[in-house]
Structure formats: C-alpha cells, structure tokens
C-alpha positions as CSV (number, residue, x, y, z in Angstrom):
1,X,-89.8,-32.0,6.5
2,X,-88.7,-30.1,9.4
3,X,-86.1,-32.8,10.0
4,X,-84.5,-32.4,6.5
5,X,-84.3,-28.7,6.7
6,X,-81.9,-28.4,9.6
7,X,-79.7,-31.2,8.2
8,X,-79.3,-29.3,4.9
9,X,-78.4,-26.1,6.8
10,X,-75.9,-28.0,8.9
11,X,-74.3,-29.6,5.8
12,X,-74.2,-26.3,4.0
13,X,-72.8,-24.6,7.1
14,X,-70.2,-27.3,7.4
15,X,-69.2,-27.0,3.8
16,X,-69.0,-23.2,4.1
17,X,-66.9,-23.6,7.3
18,X,-64.5,-26.0,5.6
19,X,-64.3,-23.8,2.5
20,X,-63.6,-20.7,4.8
21,X,-60.9,-22.7,6.6
22,X,-59.3,-23.6,3.4
23,X,-59.3,-20.0,2.2
24,X,-57.9,-18.9,5.5
25,X,-55.1,-21.5,5.3
26,X,-54.4,-20.5,1.7
27,X,-54.1,-16.8,2.6
28,X,-52.2,-17.5,5.8
29,X,-49.5,-19.4,3.8
30,X,-49.5,-16.8,1.1
31,X,-48.9,-14.0,3.6
32,X,-46.2,-16.1,5.4
33,X,-44.4,-16.7,2.0
34,X,-44.6,-13.0,1.2
35,X,-43.3,-12.1,4.7
36,X,-40.3,-14.5,4.2
37,X,-39.6,-12.9,0.8
38,X,-39.9,-9.5,2.4
39,X,-37.4,-10.5,5.1
40,X,-34.9,-11.8,2.5
41,X,-35.3,-8.6,0.4
42,X,-34.8,-6.5,3.6
43,X,-31.6,-8.5,4.4
44,X,-30.3,-8.0,0.9
45,X,-31.1,-4.3,1.1
46,X,-29.3,-4.0,4.5
47,X,-26.3,-5.8,3.1
48,X,-26.2,-3.5,0.1
49,X,-26.6,-0.5,2.3
50,X,-23.7,-1.8,4.5
51,X,-21.6,-2.4,1.4
52,X,-22.2,1.1,0.2
53,X,-21.3,2.6,3.6
54,X,-18.1,0.5,3.6
55,X,-17.3,1.8,0.1
56,X,-17.9,5.4,1.2
57,X,-15.7,4.8,4.3
58,X,-13.0,3.2,2.2
59,X,-13.1,6.1,-0.3
60,X,-12.9,8.6,2.6
61,X,-9.9,6.7,4.1
62,X,-8.1,6.6,0.8
63,X,-8.6,10.4,0.5
64,X,-7.3,10.8,4.0
65,X,-4.1,8.9,3.5
66,X,-3.5,10.1,-0.1
67,X,-0.8,12.6,1.0
68,X,0.9,9.9,3.2
69,X,0.8,7.5,0.3
70,X,2.5,10.0,-2.0
71,X,5.1,10.7,0.7
72,X,5.7,6.9,1.1
73,X,6.1,6.4,-2.6
74,X,8.9,8.9,-2.6
75,X,10.9,6.4,-0.6
76,X,10.7,3.9,-3.4
77,X,12.5,4.2,-6.6
78,X,10.8,2.8,-9.7
79,X,12.6,1.7,-12.9
80,X,11.7,5.0,-14.4
81,X,13.0,7.0,-11.4
82,X,16.6,5.7,-11.4
83,X,18.0,9.0,-12.7
84,X,16.4,11.2,-10.0
85,X,17.6,8.7,-7.4
86,X,21.2,8.9,-8.7
87,X,20.9,12.7,-8.8
88,X,19.7,12.7,-5.2
89,X,22.8,10.7,-4.2
90,X,25.1,13.0,-6.0
91,X,23.5,16.1,-4.5
92,X,24.2,14.8,-1.0
93,X,28.0,15.0,-1.5
94,X,28.3,18.8,-1.8
95,X,26.1,19.2,1.3
96,X,28.8,17.2,3.2
97,X,31.7,19.0,1.5
98,X,32.8,16.0,-0.6
99,X,32.8,15.2,-4.3
100,X,31.0,12.2,-5.5
101,X,30.5,10.5,-8.9
102,X,28.5,7.4,-9.9
103,X,30.8,4.8,-11.3
104,X,28.4,2.0,-12.1
105,X,24.7,1.2,-12.1
106,X,23.4,-2.4,-12.4
107,X,19.8,-3.5,-12.4
108,X,19.3,-7.2,-11.9
109,X,16.0,-8.8,-12.9
110,X,16.5,-12.1,-11.2
111,X,16.9,-10.4,-7.9
112,X,15.0,-7.2,-7.3
113,X,17.6,-4.5,-6.7
114,X,19.5,-1.7,-8.0
115,X,23.3,-1.8,-7.5
116,X,25.2,1.5,-7.5
117,X,29.0,2.0,-7.5
118,X,30.0,5.4,-6.0
119,X,33.4,7.1,-5.8
120,X,33.8,10.0,-3.4
121,X,36.7,12.2,-2.3
122,X,37.3,14.8,0.3
123,X,38.4,15.1,3.9
124,X,37.7,12.3,6.3
125,X,35.0,14.3,8.1
126,X,33.3,15.3,4.8
127,X,33.3,11.6,3.7
128,X,32.0,10.6,7.0
129,X,29.2,13.2,6.8
130,X,28.4,12.0,3.3
131,X,28.2,8.4,4.5
132,X,25.8,9.5,7.3
133,X,23.7,11.4,4.8
134,X,23.5,8.3,2.6
135,X,22.4,6.2,5.5
136,X,19.7,8.7,6.5
137,X,18.5,9.3,2.9
138,X,14.8,8.6,2.3
139,X,15.7,5.4,0.4
140,X,16.4,2.1,2.0
141,X,20.0,1.4,1.2
142,X,22.3,-1.5,2.0
143,X,26.0,-0.9,1.9
144,X,27.6,-3.9,0.3
145,X,31.1,-2.6,0.7
146,X,32.8,0.6,1.8
147,X,36.5,1.3,1.1
148,X,38.0,4.4,2.5
149,X,41.7,5.2,2.3
150,X,43.9,8.3,2.5
151,X,45.3,9.6,-0.8
152,X,48.9,8.9,-1.1
153,X,50.9,11.8,-2.3
154,X,53.8,14.1,-1.4
155,X,53.8,15.3,2.1
156,X,54.4,18.9,0.9
157,X,51.1,18.9,-1.1
158,X,49.2,17.6,1.9
159,X,50.7,20.3,4.1
160,X,49.8,23.0,1.7
161,X,46.2,21.7,1.3
162,X,45.6,21.5,5.0
163,X,43.7,18.3,6.0
164,X,44.7,15.1,4.1
165,X,42.5,14.1,1.2
166,X,40.6,10.8,1.5
167,X,39.0,8.6,-1.2
168,X,36.1,6.3,-0.8
169,X,34.4,3.7,-2.9
170,X,30.9,2.6,-1.9
171,X,28.9,-0.3,-3.4
172,X,25.3,0.3,-2.5
173,X,22.1,-1.8,-3.1
174,X,18.9,0.1,-3.2
175,X,16.4,-2.1,-1.3
176,X,13.4,0.0,-2.0
177,X,13.6,-0.5,-5.8
178,X,10.4,-1.5,-7.7
179,X,10.7,-3.0,-11.1
C-alpha cells in the first residue's frame, strides 16, 4: 500500500502542475494581448494629442497672419470690388496733377482678367507721374498699350497756358482679378 500512495501523489502533483502551467500560459497570453491593446490605444491617444496640438498651432498661425492676409487681399480685386478699384485709379490722377476718366471696362470670363480703358490729360510730367503711380499701385497691372501725344492746337493757346497739354490713352489689364 505504501507503493500506491506515493504514485497517487505524484500523479495528482503532476496533474496540478500541468493545470497550473496551463493557467499560467492562459493568463500570460491574456496579459500580453491586453498590453498590445494598451499600446495600440496609447499610440492612438498620442496621435490624437499630436493632431490637437497641430490644430492649436495652425489656429494660432492663422490668427498671427490674419492682418497680413487682409492686407494681401487688398491687392486683389474681386468681381464685387470693381468700382472701388476704378475709383482708386481715378483718385491717382489728381495726386499727379492730371485728369483721368475711365473709358471702358471689360470682364472676360474665358480669360481671367479685367480690362480697363483709361483716358488722361495734363502736362507731360503729370502724365508721367500718373503712369508711375499706376505702376506702383497695390494692384498688379499689365499695360497692354500706352499712347501719349501732345495736344494739337493753336500756338497762342499753348503759350498762354504755359506747358503744352498732353493726352494719353492707357489700356490696362488687372492681373490680380478674382472672379
């Protein structure tokens, strides 16, 4: 009988050991799976935190350049801003001592652009100053044609008026036009 008793203990111990090993392996795999899930969740959390930081940085950058953006937009004329653009051109002439009037305005839809015909008169120096002011205006302009000529008249009227009077016709394309 003594022989049977240690064998039963050995068998029970072996079964308990195998059962304990199976439980250990089960919990080890369970913990490893949870650790992997935790790492994935942590990566997602870090990505979301980075995305939120980038959004905050972007919002801060937008606020920082808001005034510059508004200033830049003043250099572009939109379809609704054609009249203020034309007024700006006409206001430049008196600053140069010339008279100017808009003769034509064409908006082409096939090609983006605003075409303006402009007639000006004054002394040669005032027309030249007006041309320089147009070139240095905040809008990007392309001069398609410029025709300047002296006004023909009696010599007596030019002598009494002082400097000879000049006329100019400008055809301008507004390059910074947004439709």
